[in-house]
C-alpha positions in Angstrom: 49.8 86.4 183.1 49.0 83.8 180.5 48.9 80.0 180.8 52.3 79.8 179.2 53.8 82.1 181.9 53.1 80.2 185.2 54.0 81.5 188.6 57.0 79.8 190.0 59.5 80.2 192.8 62.9 81.6 192.3 65.1 78.7 191.5 67.8 80.3 193.6 65.5 80.9 196.6 67.3 81.3 199.9 65.8 81.7 203.4 64.9 85.4 203.6 66.4 87.6 206.4 64.5 87.0 209.7 62.8 83.8 208.4 61.1 82.0 211.2 62.6 78.6 210.3 66.2 79.8 209.9 66.6 82.1 212.8 64.0 81.5 215.5 65.3 80.1 218.7 63.8 76.9 220.1 62.0 76.6 223.4 63.1 73.7 225.6 61.4 70.4 225.0 61.5 67.2 227.1 64.6 66.0 225.2 66.3 69.4 225.6 66.1 69.8 229.4 69.4 71.4 230.2 69.6 74.1 232.9 71.9 76.4 230.9 69.8 76.0 227.8 66.6 76.7 229.7 68.2 79.7 231.3 69.3 80.9 227.9 65.7 80.7 226.7 64.5 82.7 229.7 67.1 85.5 229.1 66.5 85.6 225.4 62.7 85.8 225.8 63.3 88.8 228.2 65.6 90.4 225.6 68.6 90.0 227.9 70.9 88.9 225.1 74.3 89.2 226.8 73.1 86.8 229.5 71.4 84.6 227.0 74.6 84.4 225.0 76.5 83.3 228.2 74.0 80.7 229.1 73.8 79.2 225.6 77.7 79.1 225.5 77.7 77.0 228.6 75.1 74.6 227.2 76.9 74.4 223.9 80.1 73.5 225.6 78.2 70.7 227.3 77.3 69.3 223.8 73.8 70.8 223.4 73.3 71.3 219.7 70.1 73.4 219.8 71.8 75.7 222.4 74.7 76.1 219.9 72.2 77.0 217.2 70.4 79.5 219.5 73.7 81.0 220.4 74.3 81.5 216.7 70.9 83.1 216.4 71.7 85.6 219.2 75.1 86.4 217.7 73.6 86.8 214.2 70.9 89.2 215.4 73.6 91.2 217.2 75.6 91.5 214.0 78.5 89.1 215.1 78.5 87.0 211.9 81.8 85.4 212.5 80.7 84.3 216.0 77.4 83.1 214.6 79.2 81.0 211.9 81.3 79.4 214.6 78.2 78.6 216.7 76.3 77.2 213.8 79.3 75.0 212.9 79.3 73.7 216.5 75.5 73.1 216.1 76.1 71.1 212.9 78.9 69.1 214.5 76.4 68.2 217.2 74.0 67.0 214.5 71.4 69.8 214.8 69.8 70.0 211.3 68.5 73.5 211.7 71.8 74.8 212.9 73.5 73.1 210.0 71.0 74.8 207.7 71.6 78.2 209.3 75.3 77.7 208.7 74.7 77.1 205.0 72.4 80.1 204.7 75.0 82.5 206.2 77.8 81.0 204.1 75.7 81.6 201.0 74.8 85.2 202.1 78.4 85.8 202.8 79.5 85.0 199.3 81.5 81.9 200.2 82.7 79.6 197.4 79.8 77.6 195.8 81.3 74.3 196.7 81.6 75.3 200.4 78.0 76.4 200.4 76.7 73.3 198.7 78.6 71.1 201.1 77.0 72.9 204.0 73.6 72.3 202.5 74.4 68.7 201.9 75.3 68.3 205.6 72.1 69.9 206.7 70.1 67.7 204.2 71.8 64.6 205.6 70.7 65.6 209.1 67.1 65.8 207.9 66.6 69.4 206.9 63.7 69.9 204.4 64.7 73.4 203.3 68.3 72.2 202.8 67.0 69.6 200.4 65.1 72.3 198.6 68.1 74.5 198.4 70.2 71.7 197.0 67.5 71.2 194.4 67.7 74.8 193.3 71.5 74.6 193.1 71.3 71.4 190.9 68.6 72.9 188.8 70.7 76.0 188.1 73.5 73.7 187.0 71.1 71.9 184.6 71.1 68.7 186.6 67.3 68.5 186.5 67.0 64.8 187.4 69.0 65.2 190.6 67.2 68.4 191.3 63.8 66.6 191.1 65.1 64.0 193.6 66.0 66.8 196.1 62.7 68.6 195.5 60.9 65.3 196.1 62.8 64.8 199.3 62.0 68.3 200.5 58.3 67.7 199.8 58.4 64.4 201.7 59.8 66.3 204.7 57.0 68.8 204.6 58.4 71.7 202.4 55.6 72.5 199.9 58.1 74.4 197.7 59.6 71.1 196.8 56.4 69.7 195.5 55.8 73.0 193.6 59.1 72.8 191.9 58.6 69.1 191.0 55.3 70.2 189.4 57.0 73.1 187.4 59.7 70.8 186.1 57.2 68.0 185.3 55.0 70.5 183.3 58.0 71.7 181.4 58.8 68.1 180.4 55.3 67.4 179.4 54.4 65.1 182.2 51.1 66.6 183.0 49.9 63.8 185.4 53.0 64.3 187.5 52.6 68.0 187.4 48.9 67.8 188.5 49.8 65.5 191.4 52.6 67.7 192.6 50.7 70.9 192.3 47.8 69.3 194.2 50.3 68.3 197.0 51.7 71.8 197.2 48.2 73.4 197.1 47.0 71.1 199.8 49.9 72.2 202.0 48.7 75.8 201.7 50.7 77.1 198.7 48.3 79.3 196.8 50.6 79.7 193.8 50.2 76.0 193.2 46.4 76.4 192.9 46.9 79.1 190.2 49.4 77.0 188.3 47.1 74.0 188.5 44.3 76.1 187.1 46.4 77.1 184.2 47.4 73.4 183.7 43.7 72.5 183.5 42.9 75.4 181.2 45.7 74.4 178.8 44.6 70.7 178.9 41.0 71.7 177.8 39.3 71.3 181.2 37.9 74.8 181.8 35.4 73.7 184.4 38.2 72.4 186.7 40.3 75.5 186.0 37.4 77.8 186.7 36.8 76.1 190.1 40.3 76.9 191.2 40.2 80.5 189.7 37.0 81.1 191.6 38.6 79.9 194.8 41.6 82.2 194.3 39.4 85.3 194.0 38.8 85.2 197.8 42.5 85.0 198.6 43.9 87.6 201.0 46.9 88.0 198.7 46.3 90.6 196.0 48.4 88.8 193.4 46.6 85.5 193.8 43.2 87.2 193.9 44.0 89.1 190.7 45.0 85.9 188.9 41.8 84.4 190.1 39.7 87.2 188.8 41.5 87.3 185.5 41.0 83.5 185.1 37.3 83.8 185.9 36.8 86.6 183.4 38.7 84.8 180.7 36.7 81.6 181.2 33.4 83.3 181.4 32.6 82.5 185.0 30.8 84.7 187.5 
């Protein structure tokens, strides 16, 4: 790894199988108090999936968007992808952002036409989904629409997705805007993204600030992630630290 070969996220990143954001079912909140929905949660937590499916269907029919999403999750985990898609569409129609995002994810995984997938992410983004905004950014970046991609990455970051800030930083560094890159890497790093700390260290090293780079490399050496710790040790050795 050299300063000219920074870590970066896959620009076509999708939510991995089993991702906690995409496919975890919600517990009932004060605004979700619905007997069928709550019963579905009880059955699902007890691994009684057939009963959970029935209860979530009842709640979904009553207009409960989160129940529709949870129904999709149960069906997805059971291998009924067509049923899951229908449930996620219902959830999106009921303005559940995470259900709309899940719909986009399974459409993308299923090899649907690019425009259909993008439209699904757009719907989820309009409903407030941070990862949907990030995914739209990756789609736009892959098409070479970098200015629009940055807008989506900024939106994702503003909604709490550190990957958005990270990609803003990568694009800013590529365009020579080092102040913007530094700020965005710091934002991602502060949100717990260790890759951003490594890239920020490389940025400082390239800019002739070895002391600031060394501070970050030293910090990385104590990471529980082997790749981050190795980059940290390499940076410390290269800059003559201890």
